[in-house]
N, C-alpha and C positions, 0 to 999 in steps of 0.2 A: 659477130662471132662471140662476143661476151654473153649475149643472151642464150646462145646455144650451149655454152659452157655451164651457165646457171641451170638450164633445163636438164643437163646431163646429171647434175648433182641431186636432182629430185626425181628418181625413177618411180614408176608405178609401184604401189604397195599391195600386199595381200589383203583380201577382204573376204569375210565369210558371209554368205547369203543363204536364204531359205527359198526354195522354189515353190510354185503354186501348190504342189502336192505335199509340202512339208519336208522335202528332202534337203539336208544341209549340203552345201557345196562351197569349196574355197576357190576364189578367183585370184590368180597370182601371175606375175610376169614370168614368161618362160625363161629358163636358164640353160646354159650349155649342158649341165648335168642331167637334163630331161631327155636326152637322146634316146635312151633305152625305153623309157616310159612312153615316149612319142611313137616309137616303133611298135610297141605292144598295142597302143591305142589304134594306130592305123591298121594293124593286122586284124583287129577285131571288128572293123567296119564292114558293112555289107557292100557288095558290088554296086548297088544302087546309090548308097551314100557316098562311096568313093567317086562314082561317076558324077554325082551332084557337085562335088568339090573340084575335081580335076577335069571333068567333061569327057573322061574316058575311064575305063577300068584300069586301075593302077595298083595292083595288089600289094606291092612292097615298095617302101621308100628306100632309095639308094643311100649309101653312106654320105654322099655329097648333099643330098636333099635333107637328111637328118641334121647335118652340120648347118646348112643354110637356115633351116627352119628354127633351130634352137640357139643360134648365135646371132642375136639381133642387138642393135645399139640402143634400143628403147627411146629413140628420138625420130630417126627417119624410117626405121623399121621397128615396129612394136608387135609383140605377140603375147596374148594372155591365155593361160590355160585354166580350165575348170577341172578341179580335182575332187574326187570322192573316194573314200577308203584308200587313199594313197596312190590312186591311179588317175591318169588323165582321161576325162570323159568328153572334153570339147576343147577346141582351139579357135581363137579369133585373132586375126592379125591385120595389120595394115603396112603398106610400103608406100612411102612418099613418092609421088611421081616427079622425077627430076628434082629441080629446086623450087617447085611450086608449093602452093598451099593445099593441093589436092593429094589424096592418097588412095591407092587401090586397097580394097578391103575384101577379106575372105573369111569364111567360117566353116567349121565342120563339127557336128555334134554326134556322139555315139548313138547308134540306132535306139537302144533301150532308154536313152535320155531325151529323145526328141518329143516335142509336144508338151513339155513341162515348164516352158518359159525360160529355158536356159539360153537359147539363141537371143531372145530379147534382152536378157540381163547382160549378156556379153556385148551386144551392140551398144547398149547404154554405157557400159564401162569403157568400151573402146572409143566411143564418141567423146566421152569426158576426157580421156587421155589425149585423144587427137587434138581437141580444143586447147588443152594445156600446152601443146607443142606447136600451136599456130596453124594447124590444119583446119581449113574452113569447109571442105566438102570431102565426102568419101565416094569413090566410084566402085561399083560392083558389077560384075558380069555373072549371070546365072543362066542355067538352061531354062528355056521357056516353060518346060514341064515341071520345074522345081517349085511347086506351089508353096511348100512349107517355107522355103527361104524367101520367096517373094512376099509372103504374108508377114514374116518377121520385119522386113524393111518397111512395108506399107503401114504396119500398125505401130511403128516406133515413134510417131509424132513429129517427124522431121519432114520438111518440104522435099519432095522427090520429083525429079523429071526422069522420064525413061524413053528409051528407043529400043525397038526390037525388030527382029526378023522372025522367020519361022522357028529358029532354033535357039537363039541367044537374046536375052534381055539385058540391056546395059542401063543401070540406074545411077543417077547422080543424086546424092543425099546431102543437102545443105545442113550444116551442123548448127542450125538455129531452130530450136523447137517451135512448132506451130502453137498458137494460143489454144 
């Protein structure tokens, strides 16, 4: 328990990055005060992007979802937002699976920001944070036709195992980089 207390004292910190196209973006831990920015972000997503994240079209986040998504402990539940011009443009999160060293991971990037390396930057940042917290692997489920998200995972440099059916791909990402 002492180790968990120490980890709580050192939350993730904000970081400025530059994407492949030269766009500046700030990555920072989500905060409860981000509820309205998160609602605006979600409202601006295309139906295809929402389907890629939730597996069905979900045009509005409920008040309960906004609270759950923005109120995280930054230990067993972490969320990092990418911000440009004061607005959220992407979210990456993980939720530890029970008391294990595995965590479920999910991402969503605003349509106009896709294809610029933001997903890869968020995965790298989230993996670093997960390792700091004792998470040894990330588990992701994505739709089989979500080629962009599959590419982010496969090009990240981590060992991956996957299982799939006609609709869903489950990936297990070991948080040890490949040489």
